[in-house]
C-alpha positions in Angstrom: 0.0 0.0 0.0 0.9 3.7 -0.3 2.6 4.9 2.9 3.5 8.4 1.9 4.5 10.8 -0.8 6.4 14.0 -1.0 7.3 16.5 -3.8 9.4 19.6 -4.2 10.1 21.9 -7.2 7.0 20.7 -9.2 4.5 23.3 -10.3 3.5 25.4 -7.2 5.6 23.3 -4.7 8.6 25.5 -4.0 9.0 23.8 -0.6 8.8 20.1 0.1 5.2 19.1 0.6 4.3 15.6 1.9 1.1 13.6 2.5 1.2 10.5 4.8 -1.3 7.7 4.6 0.4 5.5 7.3 -0.8 7.5 10.4 -4.3 6.1 10.8 -5.8 6.3 14.3 -7.8 3.8 16.2 -11.3 5.1 15.7 -14.0 2.5 16.2 -16.2 3.8 13.4 -15.9 3.6 9.6 -13.2 1.1 10.2 -13.3 0.0 6.5 -11.6 3.3 5.5 -8.3 2.1 6.9 -6.2 -1.1 6.6 -3.1 -2.1 8.4 -2.8 1.3 9.9 -3.0 3.0 6.5 -5.7 5.3 5.2 -7.5 3.7 2.3 -10.0 6.3 1.2 -9.2 10.0 1.8 -10.7 13.4 1.1 -8.4 16.4 0.5 -9.5 20.0 1.2 -7.8 23.3 0.9 -8.4 26.8 -0.5 -8.3 27.6 -4.2 -4.7 27.7 -5.5 -3.1 25.8 -2.6 -2.0 23.0 -4.8 -4.6 20.2 -4.4 -4.8 19.4 -8.1 -1.0 19.7 -8.5 -0.5 17.2 -5.6 -2.7 14.6 -7.4 -0.8 15.2 -10.6 2.5 14.8 -8.8 1.5 11.5 -7.2 0.8 10.2 -10.7 4.2 11.2 -12.1 5.7 7.7 -11.3 3.2 6.2 -13.8 4.3 8.7 -16.5 7.9 7.4 -16.0 6.7 3.9 -16.5 4.8 4.7 -19.6 7.7 6.6 -21.1 9.9 3.6 -20.8 7.3 1.4 -22.4 6.9 3.8 -25.3 3.2 4.3 -24.5 1.3 7.5 -24.8 1.1 9.6 -21.6 -1.7 11.7 -20.4 -0.5 15.3 -19.9 -2.5 16.3 -16.8 -1.1 19.8 -17.0 0.9 22.0 -19.2 4.4 20.4 -19.5 5.9 23.9 -19.8 5.0 24.6 -16.2 6.4 21.4 -14.9 9.1 23.1 -12.8 8.3 25.5 -10.0 9.2 29.1 -11.0 11.6 29.4 -8.1 13.2 26.0 -8.7 16.7 26.0 -10.0 17.0 22.7 -12.0 14.7 19.9 -11.1 11.6 18.6 -9.3 12.0 15.8 -6.8 9.5 13.0 -6.0 9.6 10.5 -3.1 7.3 7.5 -2.7 7.1 5.1 0.2 5.3 1.8 -0.1 4.7 -1.3 2.0 3.9 -4.5 0.1 3.0 -8.1 1.1 6.0 -10.2 2.2 8.4 -7.3 2.5 9.3 -4.2 4.4 9.5 -0.5 3.5 10.3 0.3 -0.1 11.3 3.9 -0.9 11.7 5.2 -4.4 12.8 8.7 -5.2 14.0 10.6 -8.3 14.6 14.0 -9.8 13.3 15.4 -13.1 14.4 18.6 -14.9 11.4 18.3 -17.2 8.3 16.2 -17.8 10.1 13.7 -20.0 13.5 13.4 -18.3 14.7 11.5 -15.2 18.1 12.9 -14.1 18.7 10.6 -11.1 16.9 8.0 -9.0 17.4 6.0 -5.8 15.6 3.0 -4.4 16.0 1.4 -1.0 14.5 -1.7 0.8 14.4 -1.4 4.6 17.1 1.3 4.5 19.5 -0.6 2.2 20.1 1.0 -1.2 19.3 -1.3 -4.1 19.4 1.2 -7.0 21.5 4.4 -7.3 21.5 6.2 -10.6 23.0 9.6 -11.4 22.8 10.4 -15.1 24.6 7.5 -17.0 26.2 6.1 -13.8 24.0 3.3 -12.4 24.7 1.1 -9.4 22.2 -1.7 -9.0 21.9 -4.4 -6.3 18.4 -5.7 -7.2 18.5 -9.5 -7.3 18.7 -10.9 -10.9 20.1 -7.7 -12.4 23.8 -8.7 -12.3 24.1 -9.1 -16.1 21.9 -6.2 -17.2 23.6 -4.0 -19.7 22.4 -0.5 -18.9 24.3 1.0 -21.9 21.4 -0.1 -24.1 19.0 2.0 -22.0 17.7 5.2 -23.6 19.0 8.3 -21.9 16.9 10.2 -19.4 14.4 7.4 -18.7 13.9 5.5 -15.5 16.4 2.8 -14.8 14.0 0.9 -12.6 11.3 0.8 -15.1 13.8 -0.1 -17.8 14.7 -3.1 -15.6 11.0 -3.9 -15.2 10.7 -4.2 -19.0 14.0 -6.0 -19.4 13.5 -8.6 -16.6 9.7 -8.8 -16.0 10.0 -9.1 -12.2 7.9 -11.9 -10.6 4.5 -10.6 -9.7 4.9 -11.7 -6.0 8.3 -10.0 -5.6 8.5 -6.6 -4.0 9.6 -5.1 -7.3 6.9 -6.9 -9.2 4.3 -5.6 -6.8 5.6 -2.0 -7.2 5.3 -2.3 -11.0 1.8 -3.7 -10.7 0.8 -1.0 -8.3 2.0 1.8 -10.6 0.3 0.2 -13.6 -3.0 0.1 -11.8 -3.0 3.8 -10.6 -5.7 5.9 -12.1 -6.3 9.7 -12.3 -9.2 11.7 -13.8 -10.9 15.0 -13.3 -14.7 15.6 -13.7 -15.2 17.1 -17.2 -11.8 18.5 -18.1 -10.3 15.0 -18.5 -12.0 11.6 -18.8 -13.8 12.0 -22.2 -11.1 9.8 -23.6 -9.4 7.2 -21.4 -5.7 7.1 -20.5 -3.3 4.5 -22.0 -1.8 2.0 -19.6 -2.6 -1.3 -17.9 -6.1 -0.3 -17.1 -7.1 0.2 -20.7 -5.0 -0.5 -23.8 -5.5 2.9 -25.4 -7.8 5.8 -25.9 -11.5 5.0 -25.7 -14.7 7.0 -26.1 -17.0 6.7 -23.2 -20.3 6.1 -25.1 -18.6 3.7 -27.5 -17.4 1.5 -24.6 -20.7 1.6 -22.7 -22.6 0.6 -25.9 -20.0 -2.0 -26.8 -20.1 -3.6 -23.3 -23.9 -3.7 -23.3 -24.2 -1.3 -20.3 -26.7 1.2 -21.7 -29.6 -0.1 -19.6 -27.2 -0.1 -16.6 -26.4 3.5 -17.3 -30.1 4.4 -17.6 -30.8 2.9 -14.2 -27.7 4.5 -12.7 -28.7 8.0 -13.9 -32.3 7.5 -12.7 -31.1 6.3 -9.2 -28.5 8.9 -8.7 -30.0 12.0 -10.3 -33.7 11.3 -10.8 -33.2 11.8 -14.5 -35.7 9.6 -16.4 -34.2 9.0 -19.8 -34.9 6.0 -22.1 -31.5 5.3 -23.6 -30.5 3.3 -26.6 -27.6 2.9 -29.0 -27.4 5.6 -31.6 -25.7 5.9 -35.0 -21.9 5.5 -35.0 -20.0 8.8 -35.6 -16.6 9.7 -36.9 -14.9 11.5 -34.0 -11.4 12.7 -34.8 -11.0 10.0 -37.4 -12.2 7.2 -35.1 -15.6 5.5 -35.5 -17.4 5.5 -32.2 -20.8 4.3 -31.0 -23.2 6.9 -29.6 -26.0 6.8 -27.0 -29.3 8.5 -27.6 -32.2 9.5 -25.4 -35.4 8.3 -27.0 -38.6 10.4 -26.9 -42.0 10.0 -28.6 -41.1 11.9 -31.8 -37.4 12.0 -32.0 -34.1 11.0 -30.3 -31.2 13.1 -29.1 -27.6 12.3 -28.5 -27.1 12.1 -24.7 -24.3 14.6 -24.9 -26.7 17.2 -26.2 -29.1 16.8 -23.3 -26.7 16.3 -20.4 -26.0 18.9 -17.8 -22.5 19.4 -16.5 -23.4 17.2 -13.6 -24.8 14.4 -15.7 -21.7 14.5 -18.0 -19.4 14.3 -15.0 -21.5 11.3 -13.7 -21.1 9.7 -17.1 -17.3 10.0 -16.8 -17.5 8.4 -13.3 -19.8 5.6 -14.6 -17.3 4.8 -17.3 -14.3 4.5 -14.9 -16.3 2.7 -12.2 -16.2 -0.4 -14.3 -12.4 -0.4 -13.9 -12.4 0.2 -10.1 -11.9 -3.5 -9.2 -8.6 -3.4 -11.1 -7.2 -0.4 -9.3 -4.4 0.0 -6.8 -4.8 3.8 -6.3 -7.4 6.3 -7.5 -7.1 10.1 -7.7 -10.2 12.1 -8.7 -9.5 15.8 -8.8 -12.5 18.1 -8.2 -14.6 14.9 -8.2 -17.8 16.7 -7.2 -17.4 20.1 -8.9 -20.6 19.6 -10.8 -22.5 17.4 -8.4 -25.5 18.1 -6.1 -24.5 17.5 -2.5 -26.5 14.3 -2.2 -24.9 12.9 -5.4 -21.5 13.8 -4.1 -22.3 11.8 -0.9 -23.5 8.8 -3.0 -20.2 8.8 -5.1 -18.1 8.9 -1.9 -20.1 5.9 -0.5 -19.6 4.0 -3.8 -15.8 4.5 -3.6 -15.6 3.8 0.1 -17.3 0.5 -0.6 -14.3 -0.8 -2.6 -11.7 -2.6 -0.6 -9.0 -3.3 -3.2 -7.6 0.2 -3.7 -6.6 3.4 -2.0 -8.2 6.7 -3.1 -7.7 10.4 -2.8 -10.5 12.8 -3.8 -10.1 16.6 -3.9 -13.2 18.6 -2.9 -14.5 21.8 -1.5 -17.8 20.3 -0.3 -17.8 20.5 3.5 -21.0 18.4 3.6 -18.8 15.4 3.0 -16.6 16.3 6.0 -18.8 14.2 8.2 -18.1 11.2 10.5 -21.1 9.6 8.8 -19.0 9.2 5.7 -15.4 9.5 6.7 -13.3 10.0 9.9 -10.8 12.5 11.2 -7.7 10.6 10.0 -9.1 10.2 6.5 -9.7 13.9 5.9 -6.7 16.0 4.9 -6.3 19.8 4.9 -3.7 21.5 2.6 -2.0 24.8 3.1 1.3 26.3 1.9 3.8 23.5 2.1 1.8 21.4 4.4 -0.8 18.6 4.3 -2.2 16.9 7.4 -5.1 14.9 8.6 -7.8 16.7 10.8 -6.8 14.6 13.8 -3.3 16.1 13.7 -4.5 19.7 13.4 -6.1 20.2 16.8 -5.5 19.4 20.4 -9.2 18.4 20.7 -9.8 14.6 21.0 -12.1 14.1 18.0 -14.9 11.7 18.4 -17.7 10.3 16.2 -20.2 12.8 17.6 -18.1 15.8 16.6 -19.3 18.0 13.7 -16.1 18.1 11.7 -17.4 20.6 9.1 -18.6 23.0 11.9 -15.1 22.9 13.5 -13.5 23.4 10.2 -15.6 26.4 9.3 -15.0 27.9 12.7 -11.3 27.8 12.2 -10.7 24.9 14.6 -8.2 23.1 12.4 -4.9 24.7 11.4 -2.6 23.3 8.8 0.4 24.8 10.6 -0.9 23.4 13.9 2.0 22.3 16.1 4.7 23.7 13.9 
């Protein structure tokens, strides 16, 4: 599982900023939101411009490194020209800490001067360095890599993920589990992204949402989902295929007595965002880690609550959702160690931002609005 992550020099992060998932408390409610002392499903709050979106993008950078080595397309979640922080001299640094079955603490960190370049990287297992790469100089002590010729590696790519391609680590090994975890990470954002899927292990290449839903025979499921979650009563059916950017894609239409309309023509912003969520929900059982940025930006408060409950019901992955909706900051849905506040250079769980002993009966949103939590608390 994901233990922690930190970043510096990327986008708005002039200072080192870290988020820890391995400091879960012993609350006796909503116990399914943590596992083995680690937060499974988290909400991230903070004022506009504090870096919530950038933090989720930074977490996903490790998957970009993996896809670059494999020669796969990568999803540019932001403008690559603003990759480095404006005050940063030469590179952004990323640090990941994991705990996997059958092993101890695995730490992987690296520096990048640009979106597409890895300048250096280090990996350690339980404090022992197993990979140390600085430019073309690579020292590797990962078992089975003794005869690897790194000279054939393309410059500026990740040495570890080059090894993953070259050796195909056993799935039950620590290194195989790391590769599998990275492959099964997923990020999307309400309407700005999600209309076409990302390339990676989750899906083989770009897909159009309506095309996939129609192909998989899920139109009636979508109809019932929209009715249940939004009260929208539409009778849906497969429409004529269309040429979209050179690709032929199936469409979905809403049928009325005298005519039919493409669902995209009738959908509100909230319905379109829910359609994106419905598409990705099919893949949730495959995931290791899920980031949804501004997940409820277009949702009614009741729909936002329903979506959180759906995600909380999955046991197989960790999740981080960014939001401004304080109605979700409730012990009916979450708990104080699973809600994070973000400020300048700091991210911390609610339980670490007050001297008050938070209990199930406490109104977290009321305390938050009243200024009872401070991101710089105790510093």
